C-alpha positions as CSV (number, residue, x, y, z in Angstrom):
1,M,90.5,157.2,80.9
2,M,89.4,154.6,83.1
3,Q,87.3,153.1,80.9
4,L,90.2,152.4,78.5
5,W,91.7,150.7,81.4
6,A,88.8,148.9,82.3
7,L,88.4,147.4,78.2
8,L,91.9,146.6,78.5
9,T,91.6,144.7,81.5
10,V,88.9,142.7,80.3
11,A,89.7,142.0,77.2
12,Y,93.4,141.0,78.7
13,L,91.2,138.8,81.0
14,S,89.4,137.1,78.1
15,V,92.7,136.2,76.7
16,N,93.7,134.9,79.3
17,L,90.7,133.0,80.2
18,E,90.3,131.7,76.5
19,A,94.4,130.8,76.8
20,N,93.7,128.1,79.8
21,Q,90.9,126.5,78.1
22,H,92.3,126.4,75.0
23,C,95.0,124.6,77.3
24,R,93.0,121.8,79.2
25,K,91.3,121.7,75.6
26,A,93.8,120.3,73.8
27,L,94.8,117.5,76.6
28,Y,90.8,115.7,76.1
29,P,89.1,117.6,73.8
30,S,85.8,115.1,73.4
31,A,85.0,116.3,77.3
32,Y,83.9,119.7,76.4
33,R,81.3,118.1,73.9
34,I,77.9,117.9,75.0
35,K,77.1,114.0,75.4
36,R,73.5,112.3,76.0
37,E,72.7,115.4,75.9
38,T,72.8,116.7,79.0
39,Y,74.5,119.9,79.6
40,S,76.0,119.1,83.2
41,L,77.9,116.3,81.5
42,I,79.9,118.7,79.5
43,N,84.1,118.7,81.3
44,P,82.9,115.3,83.6
45,T,84.9,114.3,86.5
46,F,84.1,111.6,89.1
47,Q,86.1,112.2,91.9
48,H,85.2,115.6,93.9
49,S,85.8,113.9,97.6
50,V,87.9,111.5,99.1
51,E,85.2,109.2,99.2
52,D,84.4,109.5,95.2
53,L,88.5,108.8,95.3
54,N,86.8,105.5,97.7
55,L,84.7,104.4,95.4
56,L,86.9,104.5,92.1
57,F,89.2,102.6,94.1
58,E,86.7,99.6,94.8
59,I,85.4,100.0,91.7
60,L,89.0,99.1,90.1
61,L,89.5,96.5,92.4
62,A,85.9,95.3,91.8
63,G,87.1,94.4,87.9
64,M,86.0,97.7,86.1
65,Q,86.7,97.2,82.1
66,I,87.2,100.2,80.0
67,E,87.1,98.5,76.2
68,G,86.6,100.5,72.8
69,G,83.6,100.7,71.3
70,N,80.0,102.0,72.4
71,Q,79.7,100.4,75.4
72,A,82.7,101.6,76.5
73,M,82.8,100.3,80.6
74,M,81.6,98.0,82.2
75,I,81.5,97.3,85.6
76,P,80.7,93.6,87.0
77,D,79.7,94.4,90.6
78,E,75.9,95.2,89.9
79,E,75.6,97.3,92.9
80,L,78.7,99.1,92.2
81,A,77.1,100.1,88.4
82,S,73.5,101.0,90.0
83,L,75.1,103.7,91.8
84,R,74.3,106.8,90.2
85,S,77.7,108.5,90.8
86,T,79.1,105.7,88.6
87,E,77.1,107.9,85.3
88,K,80.2,110.1,85.3
89,L,82.6,107.9,85.2
90,E,80.4,105.7,82.8
91,V,80.7,109.0,80.4
92,I,84.3,109.8,80.7
93,C,85.0,106.3,79.9
94,D,83.1,105.8,77.3
95,D,83.0,109.5,75.9
96,V,86.4,111.3,76.6
97,L,89.2,108.4,76.8
98,P,91.0,108.4,74.0
99,K,90.4,104.4,72.6
100,K,92.3,104.4,69.1
101,L,96.5,104.5,69.4
102,S,96.8,106.9,67.0
103,D,94.9,109.7,70.0
104,I,96.4,108.0,73.1
105,R,99.9,108.9,70.8
106,R,98.4,112.4,70.0
107,L,97.5,112.5,74.4
108,M,101.0,111.4,74.9
109,A,102.7,113.7,72.8
110,Q,101.0,116.9,74.4
111,L,101.6,115.3,78.2
112,T,105.6,115.6,77.3
113,Q,105.6,119.1,75.3
114,R,103.2,120.9,78.8
115,P,104.9,123.3,80.1
116,R,106.4,122.1,84.1
117,R,102.8,122.2,86.2
118,P,100.7,119.9,87.3
119,L,98.5,118.6,85.4
120,S,94.6,120.1,86.2
121,R,92.5,117.2,88.7
122,Q,90.2,116.4,85.6
123,D,92.8,116.1,83.1
124,F,95.3,113.8,86.2
125,E,92.2,111.8,86.5
126,R,91.8,111.1,82.8
127,T,95.2,110.5,82.3
128,V,95.4,107.8,85.2
129,L,92.0,106.1,83.3
130,T,93.8,106.1,80.2
131,L,96.3,104.8,81.5
132,V,94.2,102.0,83.2
133,Y,92.6,101.5,79.2
134,V,95.6,100.8,77.9
135,A,96.6,98.9,80.1
136,Q,94.0,96.4,79.7
137,T,93.7,96.2,76.0
138,L,97.4,95.8,75.8
139,T,96.7,92.2,77.6
140,R,94.5,91.3,74.6
141,F,96.8,91.9,72.0
142,T,98.8,88.5,70.8
143,N,100.3,90.0,67.9
144,Q,104.6,91.4,68.7
145,R,104.3,95.0,66.7
146,Q,101.2,96.0,68.3
147,R,101.7,94.6,72.0
148,E,104.6,97.0,71.5
149,A,103.1,100.0,70.6
150,W,100.5,99.7,73.3
151,T,103.6,99.0,76.0
152,E,105.0,101.6,74.5
153,A,102.2,103.9,75.3
154,L,101.9,102.6,78.6
155,V,105.0,103.4,79.6
156,Q,105.0,107.1,78.3
157,L,101.4,107.4,80.3
158,F,103.1,105.8,83.5
159,R,105.8,108.3,83.1
160,A,103.4,111.4,82.7
161,V,102.1,110.6,85.4
162,K,104.4,109.9,87.8
163,K,106.3,113.2,86.2
164,D,102.8,115.2,87.3
165,L,103.3,113.3,90.7
166,E,106.2,115.2,91.3
167,F,105.8,118.3,90.7
168,S,101.9,117.5,93.2
């Protein structure tokens, strides 16, 4: 009887763990794919400390650009760009963040359908960086329809970030 109870407990915990991982995978599925042949970069996160947060703020103020294409991130300050810790930020911006409007709309739909609980630290970081990407992309369009579509994405992402901050 004890073995059956232990087996059921392990099965329940396994299903629960898989469900939780599926929830995280749903927002940014590319974060769980091996890129650049480095296992340590699966589900990369840039911020692990207050110093990392300050560094990200400094990088953004220095004029970091997130663009579509193969090399999606560019930091104009060579000293900041050469820091080893920016490697994970580069992987996040190049390989994890959605760049197509259809992918961003999918993300927005998933964010609005989420249960009322805060995002994980990784998903919050990626959502804010996606917001930065959308804001930067919006400025490149002159076509009114494209500007409206990207503006709507910007507003929706801002609302999702604001909603998440209200939970915290």
